[in-house]
N, C-alpha and C positions, 0 to 999 in steps of 0.2 A: 410497423415499421420495425426495421433492424438496424443496431450498429455494430459494426467490426470494428471490434479491438487488435490493433496488428502492431508484432514487434519489427523493426527496423534496424538493419545492418546496410551492408554496403549498396544491398540490389534493392529495387523498388520496383522489379517486375514480379517478385512472389506476392506486394500486395494487389497491384492488377491485375494477377490471376486469382486471387482471392474474391476480389470484388466480380469480377466474370462469372465465376462457378459459384458463388452464392445466389446470384443475379437478384437480389430482393435488396441491397444494403443502400440505404438512405442517405450512410450518415458512416465515416470511419475515423477513428482516432486514433493517429500512429504514435507509438512509443518508440520514440527515438533515439539512440544508443550516442551520447556524448562524443566526438571525434577526439582522438587520443591526445593533441596539443591542448585542450581544456581540461583534461585532468592528470597531465604528466610534463614534467619539465622537459626538453629538448633532450636533453643528455640522459634521461631515463627511457627513451625510445630507440629500440635497436636500428641501428644502419640499416636499410633496404626493407624497413619493414613498410608496407602499404598503408598510407592513410587515406581513410575513407571518410566522407560526411556525412552521415545519415542525417541529420536535421535539412541539410542541403538537397540530398534526395528527395526530402519529406516535402520541400518547400516545389518541388518539380511535380509532384505526384499531388498536391493542392491545385496547382492550375491543370493539368491534366482533367483530374476527377472534377474539378468545379465544371468544366464544359459539359461533361454528363450529368448535371444536377445533382451533384455529390458533394455533400459539404464535407472538411475535411480539418481535424485539428490536432497539434503536434503537442508532445509531451517530453523534453528530454529528460532523459536520466542517465546516472552513471551506469555502463552495461556491466561493469564487473561489481558492482553492489547489490548482490540479491536482496538485502531488506529494503531497499530503495527503492528497488522496478515491483518488486513484490506490494508493497504498500502502496505505491503509485498509481496501480493497477488495480488494487482491489478498491481504491476510492474511484478511480473510474466508472467501472463497474456499477458502484452503489449510487453514482450521481446520476443514473439514468432514470428517466420518468419509469413509473408504475405502466406494464403493458409492454414494452419496450425490449426485445428479442435480443439479446450480445451474446453475441458469438467470436472467441478469439482465436486469430490466425496469429500461430505461435511459429511460426516456420521462419523469420528472419533474425538478425540480430546475434550478438555471441550466447553461447550456450546459457550463461548465468540467468541473461534477460529471456530466453524461450522459458528456460525450467520455469522461472518467475510466472510468467504468464501461464504457466500449464498449473504451478501451483494455487494462482488465483482462480483460475478457471474452476477447478476440484472444491478449493473452500466455498465458492460462491456457488457451487452448481449451475455452470455456464458450459454450453458447447464449446467444445473447440478443437480445430482441426488444423493439418499440415499440409503444405501443398508436396506431393509426389512424383518425382519425374521419372516418366514410362518413355520406352522406346517412340508409341505411336501418340505422346501427348502427355500434359501433367492431370494428374488427378487430385483432385482433394478428398485428403482423409481422414475422418474423424475419429477423433481419440475417445476412448470409453475414459467417464470419470467416476472413482470411487463415490460414496455416499458420505457427506461429511459430518454426519449426525454425530460423531462423537465430540463435536464443541458445544453440545448443548450439555455435556456433563459438566461444565465449567458452572452453570446453574444463573440464574437471573442475577441475582446480587453480583457477582463475580462479573459477570459483563456488563453490569453497569458501572463497576470501580476501574475497570481498563477502559471503555469507555471515556468517563470523566477525566480519569488522568491524562487522557492521549491530549484530550481537549484545552487542559489546562496547559499542560506541556506547551503548545501551540500558542499562547496566550504570551509566552516568555518571550525577551526581548533579546536572549543571548541564551548559551546552554545550560541544561540544568546545572550542571556540575560546576558553572561558574557564578551561580547564585548564590545567596546569601540566605541564611534560612527565613529570615522575615519575610523576602518575596515568594521563598516555599510554604506560605501558610496553607495554600489551597491544599498542599498535600499531605498533612498532618492528619493521623488518625479522626481529631475533632472535626476536622472540616469536610473531610470524605463522607464521615457520616452525617454530618447536618444536609448535604448535598442530594443524598439518598433519603432523608427522613427518618433516619434509624439513630440508635443510641450506638456511643463507641464500643460498647461490651459487647452490642449485637455483631458488629462487623469486625471486631477483630479476629476472630474463627478465619472469615472469610478472607482476609488480608495475610493470613498465616498461610492457608492453605496455598494461597497463590502465590508467595514466596515460596514456598516448599516446591511448587510446578516449576519453578524458575521464569515464572513471566513476573514478577514484582522483586525486587530489592528495598531494604530498608539502611537506614542509617540513624543514628543517633543526633537531635541538633537540640537546639533552645532559642526561644522565641519570647517578646516580651510580653508579660502577664498587663492584663489590663487594669487601669485604676479601679481602687485604691491602692490594690497589692502592690503594684509595681515590680522591677524587678524581671528575672527571666524562670521560663516554667521550662522543665525539661520534656522533649518530644520526640516521636519516631516519625520522620521524615519517608515518605514510601515514592519510588518511581516504578516506571517501566523497563524492563531489560528491554534487548533488541527482539526476543522470542514474544516479548509481551506487548509490543509496538505492532509486532503482526496480527498478533489477536485482536489488539485495541482496533486496530483498521477495518477489522472482519465486523467487529461488534458495532462501529461505532455509527451504522446506519440508522436513517430517521426511524424502519422499522423496529427496531429494539424494543420502543416504547409498548410495542402490540404484542411482544412475547408473553 
């Protein structure tokens, strides 16, 4: 079984060509850029700008490919937000069952969306291709992908920390920056250590190393002490940086427990 993850901008022809040239596609996951009017006020869109609607194109493709027995799902992203595009695609790759071949068609969409798809393919060691138009027809050009083994240098404990913090941030009902220190108890050193089954002293060097690498940031906070002591205790609250969230998305797969 093969799944094609395809970026989509204004033309669905690139995806139809990708399906035809791959030949063995069972399912297509379309990552479609949101139209400009969903992202910006009308006053900020230059007069004369062509407004395309990728999700609408995706809907048309769904009907077409369904007729050939190919399942289609569409995921909308801000095509000008590299982090959002990259994390979305990484999570799509990791959500596929074991044994399924995942191939990325990175031809469509904005440059940022296409580059994010290429980055995700490199990080997750997936095949990727572009459709290149030739005088005598279009061809599928496979892209060389580097070995992403350097991610292993973060270490097992570092990967678990990044993965844990990302999962906890997803549980919050509002942005982390707007939460009280009490709501952020899962992000303090002691509770991160408890989750990993180690002592705070053991985990502190790893947290500092991740902060030095630009994957984490920290700030001072204060949370209520338990009874009978009462009062508040000074703590350090850790959070993922934008770069840290990208790495966390990569390490948050279920296979992590087998590393």
